[in-house]
Residue frames as qw, qx, qy, qz and C-alpha x, y, z in Angstrom:
[[0.648, 0.558, 0.073, -0.514, 275.08, 230.22, 20.66],
 [0.674, 0.017, 0.668, 0.315, 275.52, 227.92, 17.72],
 [0.131, 0.514, -0.327, -0.782, 276.40, 229.73, 14.46],
 [0.007, -0.044, -0.907, -0.419, 275.05, 226.75, 12.51],
 [0.102, -0.564, -0.819, -0.043, 271.54, 227.29, 13.94],
 [0.144, -0.791, -0.376, 0.461, 271.29, 230.76, 15.49],
 [0.418, 0.682, 0.257, 0.541, 271.34, 234.10, 13.71],
 [0.349, -0.110, -0.210, 0.907, 273.08, 237.38, 14.52],
 [0.019, -0.833, -0.540, -0.119, 270.68, 240.16, 15.55],
 [0.120, -0.992, 0.046, 0.016, 273.17, 242.85, 16.58],
 [0.755, 0.229, -0.144, 0.597, 276.77, 243.86, 15.99],
 [0.234, -0.968, 0.032, -0.081, 278.62, 246.20, 18.32],
 [0.820, 0.068, -0.096, 0.560, 282.34, 246.98, 18.21],
 [0.139, -0.985, 0.080, 0.065, 284.70, 249.61, 19.53],
 [0.713, 0.416, -0.268, 0.496, 288.27, 250.35, 18.53],
 [0.570, -0.815, -0.020, 0.107, 290.34, 250.99, 21.63],
 [0.630, 0.480, -0.253, 0.556, 293.70, 252.71, 21.72],
 [0.244, 0.238, -0.518, 0.784, 295.49, 253.39, 25.00],
 [0.055, -0.355, -0.793, 0.492, 292.27, 252.67, 26.88],
 [0.272, 0.447, 0.128, -0.843, 290.23, 255.18, 24.87],
 [0.592, 0.508, 0.626, 0.018, 287.48, 254.53, 22.32],
 [0.132, -0.412, 0.372, 0.822, 288.71, 255.91, 18.99],
 [0.411, 0.090, -0.541, -0.729, 285.98, 254.49, 16.74],
 [0.448, 0.084, 0.788, -0.415, 282.81, 252.45, 17.04],
 [0.375, 0.023, -0.680, -0.630, 280.38, 250.43, 14.94],
 [0.269, 0.160, 0.821, -0.477, 276.94, 249.35, 16.07],
 [0.482, 0.072, -0.387, -0.783, 273.88, 248.11, 14.22],
 [0.722, 0.070, 0.572, -0.382, 270.91, 245.83, 14.61],
 [0.082, 0.260, -0.839, -0.471, 270.83, 243.00, 12.08],
 [0.788, 0.104, 0.009, -0.606, 267.79, 241.47, 10.43],
 [0.401, -0.305, 0.864, 0.014, 268.19, 237.72, 11.01],
 [0.422, 0.142, -0.660, -0.604, 265.59, 236.79, 8.40],
 [0.467, -0.308, -0.829, -0.022, 263.72, 234.70, 11.00],
 [0.476, -0.767, -0.186, -0.387, 261.50, 235.51, 13.96],
 [0.134, 0.460, -0.651, 0.588, 263.32, 236.38, 17.17],
 [0.541, -0.338, -0.769, 0.053, 262.35, 233.98, 19.94],
 [0.457, -0.822, -0.167, -0.294, 260.69, 235.22, 23.12],
 [0.819, -0.425, -0.066, 0.379, 263.69, 233.98, 25.08],
 [0.559, 0.171, 0.102, 0.804, 266.12, 236.11, 23.08],
 [0.085, -0.718, -0.215, -0.656, 263.81, 239.14, 23.32],
 [0.660, -0.730, -0.175, -0.036, 263.67, 238.65, 27.11],
 [0.775, -0.272, 0.017, 0.571, 267.48, 238.50, 27.30],
 [0.449, 0.089, 0.222, 0.861, 268.33, 241.31, 24.88],
 [0.159, 0.635, 0.325, -0.683, 265.22, 243.44, 24.63],
 [0.104, 0.304, -0.568, -0.757, 265.50, 243.18, 20.84],
 [0.615, 0.374, 0.573, -0.392, 262.21, 242.53, 19.05],
 [0.547, 0.367, 0.638, 0.398, 261.20, 241.62, 15.50],
 [0.186, 0.942, 0.277, 0.031, 259.94, 245.18, 15.00],
 [0.309, -0.845, 0.266, 0.347, 263.35, 246.58, 15.94],
 [0.461, -0.292, 0.674, 0.498, 265.21, 244.54, 13.28],
 [0.541, 0.647, 0.534, 0.062, 262.63, 245.08, 10.54],
 [0.370, 0.924, 0.023, 0.093, 264.28, 247.02, 7.72],
 [0.378, -0.771, 0.477, 0.185, 267.78, 246.53, 9.17],
 [0.474, 0.577, -0.621, -0.240, 270.52, 245.02, 7.01],
 [0.994, -0.083, -0.072, -0.026, 271.12, 241.27, 6.82],
 [0.638, -0.601, 0.363, 0.316, 274.51, 240.06, 8.02],
 [0.719, 0.243, 0.442, 0.479, 275.52, 239.32, 4.42],
 [0.261, 0.884, 0.206, 0.328, 275.01, 243.00, 3.60],
 [0.212, -0.937, 0.209, -0.181, 277.35, 244.25, 6.33],
 [0.922, -0.254, 0.101, 0.275, 279.98, 241.54, 6.70],
 [0.631, 0.446, 0.008, 0.635, 282.39, 243.52, 4.52],
 [0.156, -0.840, 0.083, -0.513, 281.85, 246.57, 6.80],
 [0.800, -0.584, 0.127, -0.045, 282.74, 244.41, 9.80],
 [0.878, 0.057, 0.101, 0.465, 285.87, 243.04, 8.13],
 [0.358, 0.675, -0.001, 0.645, 286.88, 246.57, 7.06],
 [0.407, -0.831, 0.079, -0.372, 286.30, 247.91, 10.59],
 [0.834, -0.500, 0.216, 0.083, 288.41, 245.21, 12.24],
 [0.437, 0.770, -0.464, -0.032, 291.04, 245.02, 9.46],
 [0.694, 0.237, -0.637, 0.237, 294.06, 243.14, 10.79],
 [0.248, -0.498, 0.502, -0.662, 293.34, 244.02, 14.43],
 [0.222, -0.098, -0.956, 0.165, 292.66, 241.24, 16.92],
 [0.515, -0.534, -0.368, -0.560, 289.19, 240.83, 18.38],
 [0.061, 0.108, -0.759, 0.640, 288.62, 241.08, 22.13],
 [0.614, -0.287, -0.225, -0.700, 285.41, 239.72, 23.58],
 [0.432, -0.246, 0.745, -0.445, 283.80, 237.39, 26.09],
 [0.634, 0.178, 0.748, -0.086, 283.04, 233.87, 24.89],
 [0.350, 0.645, -0.291, -0.614, 283.86, 234.88, 21.34],
 [0.581, 0.097, 0.764, 0.263, 283.08, 232.50, 18.50],
 [0.311, 0.596, -0.215, -0.708, 283.07, 233.67, 14.92],
 [0.827, 0.308, 0.470, 0.005, 282.06, 231.97, 11.72],
 [0.605, 0.754, -0.153, 0.203, 284.96, 233.51, 9.86],
 [0.812, -0.040, -0.245, 0.528, 288.68, 233.22, 10.50],
 [0.030, -0.846, 0.149, -0.511, 289.93, 235.79, 13.01],
 [0.640, -0.087, -0.579, 0.498, 292.27, 235.78, 15.97],
 [0.218, -0.714, 0.056, -0.663, 292.00, 237.58, 19.26],
 [0.107, 0.156, -0.775, 0.603, 291.62, 237.32, 23.01],
 [0.553, -0.472, -0.571, -0.380, 288.69, 235.72, 24.80],
 [0.190, -0.508, 0.468, -0.698, 288.11, 237.14, 28.28],
 [0.899, -0.251, -0.013, -0.358, 286.10, 234.03, 29.20],
 [0.892, 0.153, -0.332, 0.265, 289.18, 231.85, 28.74],
 [0.251, 0.485, -0.439, 0.713, 291.29, 234.36, 30.70],
 [0.537, -0.472, 0.212, -0.666, 288.70, 234.48, 33.48],
 [0.963, -0.141, -0.183, -0.136, 288.58, 230.70, 33.78],
 [0.762, 0.217, -0.378, 0.479, 292.34, 230.58, 34.24],
 [0.202, 0.399, -0.353, 0.822, 292.82, 233.66, 36.42],
 [0.446, -0.298, 0.285, -0.794, 289.69, 233.43, 38.58],
 [0.431, -0.054, -0.895, -0.102, 289.22, 229.76, 39.51],
 [0.079, -0.221, -0.748, 0.620, 287.61, 230.77, 42.81],
 [0.380, 0.193, 0.030, -0.904, 284.84, 232.80, 41.17],
 [0.529, 0.170, 0.804, -0.211, 281.76, 230.55, 40.82],
 [0.587, 0.673, 0.450, -0.026, 280.40, 231.98, 37.54],
 [0.433, -0.258, 0.376, 0.778, 282.23, 233.29, 34.50],
 [0.322, 0.745, 0.528, 0.251, 279.46, 235.00, 32.55],
 [0.294, 0.393, 0.029, 0.871, 280.21, 238.54, 31.44],
 [0.399, -0.697, -0.213, -0.556, 277.28, 239.84, 33.47],
 [0.806, -0.540, -0.208, 0.124, 278.43, 238.06, 36.65],
 [0.700, -0.036, -0.070, 0.709, 282.07, 239.15, 36.25],
 [0.075, 0.588, 0.099, 0.799, 281.02, 242.76, 35.68],
 [0.597, -0.713, -0.157, -0.332, 279.16, 242.61, 38.99],
 [0.870, -0.289, -0.159, 0.367, 282.12, 240.91, 40.67],
 [0.555, 0.049, 0.003, 0.830, 284.47, 243.70, 39.59],
 [0.015, -0.718, -0.343, 0.605, 281.97, 246.56, 39.90],
 [0.167, -0.046, 0.536, 0.826, 281.99, 247.25, 36.16],
 [0.477, 0.462, 0.255, -0.703, 279.03, 249.20, 34.82],
 [0.432, 0.103, 0.834, 0.326, 277.75, 246.77, 32.17],
 [0.266, 0.175, -0.283, -0.905, 275.38, 249.29, 30.60],
 [0.819, 0.141, 0.014, -0.556, 272.68, 247.39, 28.72],
 [0.395, -0.320, 0.860, 0.046, 273.88, 243.87, 29.36],
 [0.567, 0.265, 0.772, 0.115, 273.38, 241.46, 26.45],
 [0.460, 0.870, 0.108, -0.138, 273.47, 244.29, 23.94],
 [0.858, 0.318, 0.017, 0.403, 276.37, 244.02, 21.52],
 [0.296, 0.731, -0.195, 0.583, 278.06, 247.40, 21.90],
 [0.491, -0.720, 0.280, -0.402, 277.72, 247.53, 25.70],
 [0.964, -0.209, 0.151, 0.072, 278.99, 243.94, 25.97],
 [0.721, 0.489, -0.112, 0.477, 282.00, 244.88, 23.82],
 [0.009, -0.757, 0.295, -0.582, 282.84, 247.73, 26.20],
 [0.774, -0.530, 0.219, -0.268, 282.24, 245.49, 29.22],
 [0.966, 0.081, -0.005, 0.247, 284.64, 242.88, 27.81],
 [0.457, 0.630, -0.231, 0.584, 287.29, 245.59, 27.38],
 [0.348, -0.709, 0.304, -0.532, 286.82, 246.76, 31.00],
 [0.943, -0.292, 0.131, -0.086, 286.94, 243.15, 32.22],
 [0.820, 0.374, -0.149, 0.406, 290.18, 242.65, 30.27],
 [0.123, 0.713, -0.316, 0.614, 291.66, 245.66, 32.08],
 [0.667, -0.571, 0.270, -0.395, 290.57, 244.31, 35.49],
 [0.994, -0.034, 0.037, 0.100, 292.03, 240.88, 34.73],
 [0.614, 0.561, -0.227, 0.507, 295.26, 242.52, 33.58],
 [0.222, -0.744, 0.334, -0.534, 295.50, 244.34, 36.93],
 [0.890, -0.380, 0.176, -0.181, 295.27, 241.00, 38.75],
 [0.792, -0.231, 0.450, 0.343, 298.09, 239.31, 36.86],
 [0.344, 0.850, -0.160, -0.365, 299.72, 241.62, 34.30],
 [0.069, -0.568, 0.774, 0.271, 302.49, 239.15, 33.47],
 [0.713, 0.187, 0.661, -0.140, 300.09, 236.40, 32.32],
 [0.223, -0.160, 0.689, 0.671, 300.81, 235.34, 28.75],
 [0.247, 0.560, 0.788, 0.065, 297.10, 235.25, 27.89],
 [0.091, 0.843, 0.191, -0.494, 297.05, 239.02, 27.49],
 [0.048, 0.666, -0.488, -0.562, 299.43, 238.88, 24.55],
 [0.212, -0.066, 0.928, 0.300, 298.78, 235.49, 22.94],
 [0.570, 0.227, -0.132, -0.779, 296.14, 235.56, 20.25],
 [0.420, 0.058, 0.905, -0.043, 293.97, 232.50, 19.70],
 [0.149, -0.151, -0.701, -0.681, 291.81, 231.47, 16.76],
 [0.346, 0.156, 0.489, -0.785, 288.22, 232.52, 17.47],
 [0.508, 0.120, -0.514, -0.680, 286.54, 230.75, 14.58],
 [0.765, -0.097, 0.378, -0.512, 283.70, 228.35, 15.29],
 [0.317, 0.228, -0.886, -0.249, 284.08, 224.65, 14.69],
 [0.784, -0.241, -0.179, -0.543, 281.10, 222.38, 15.08],
 [0.405, -0.399, 0.774, -0.278, 281.35, 219.87, 17.87],
 [0.364, 0.105, -0.874, -0.303, 281.21, 216.26, 16.79],
 [0.777, -0.261, 0.034, -0.572, 278.00, 214.49, 17.75],
 [0.276, 0.248, -0.918, 0.137, 278.63, 211.36, 19.76],
 [0.629, -0.419, -0.606, -0.247, 276.43, 208.84, 21.53],
 [0.518, -0.738, 0.167, -0.398, 275.66, 209.24, 25.21],
 [0.301, 0.412, -0.804, 0.304, 278.33, 207.81, 27.50],
 [0.571, -0.326, -0.749, 0.087, 277.62, 205.27, 30.23],
 [0.268, -0.239, -0.475, 0.804, 278.26, 207.93, 32.89],
 [0.234, -0.009, -0.126, -0.964, 275.91, 210.40, 31.18],
 [0.556, -0.253, -0.660, -0.437, 273.20, 207.72, 30.90],
 [0.490, -0.315, -0.709, 0.397, 273.53, 206.86, 34.59],
 [0.086, -0.177, -0.266, 0.944, 273.29, 210.54, 35.54],
 [0.363, -0.092, -0.366, -0.852, 270.27, 211.08, 33.30],
 [0.567, -0.319, -0.743, -0.155, 268.46, 208.08, 34.80],
 [0.379, -0.320, -0.591, 0.636, 269.19, 209.29, 38.34],
 [0.055, 0.083, 0.025, -0.995, 267.97, 212.78, 37.44],
 [0.474, -0.201, -0.515, -0.685, 264.70, 211.56, 35.94],
 [0.558, -0.350, -0.743, 0.118, 264.06, 209.28, 38.93],
 [0.247, -0.198, -0.434, 0.843, 264.75, 212.12, 41.36],
 [0.247, 0.141, -0.015, -0.959, 262.11, 214.28, 39.64],
 [0.537, 0.275, 0.712, -0.359, 259.64, 211.44, 39.11],
 [0.506, 0.574, -0.276, -0.581, 259.91, 211.51, 35.32],
 [0.876, 0.092, 0.472, 0.046, 259.74, 208.58, 32.94]]
């Protein structure tokens, strides 16, 4: 997702201590725009469900208070505020080069992790924690389990299409009979 264009519709977090959930925070968020059919298909979240829910600006201080100075753990984590943590996607890419897909849903299936309601914030948070534990079992001495990285979003610079990309695009359109 692109924080510059897309809106948050759900927040789900769990505080974990010694492998146990000690606190949790979960809420739907009113994005102030219509939720696309695609997002509803993926998450099951509808416009009716977020009606009357708080806007992200109303709860951001709750989120900051909940996380305090703790690192964030998640899968493919990008935030639009400064925070450090561990991204299980980056760990998975390094530790599981042989696995063809690195989505949270795929990796949960690969490891036999019950993903609960996949693509729902709280269940995805718990799935990321369980994935972290599985990855740690594979290679517990990897430095990625202790090194925190900046998780804040930075917009990618727009650049013109490269010669290789243009060639590929032309070949693709010709293959499918498109102009």
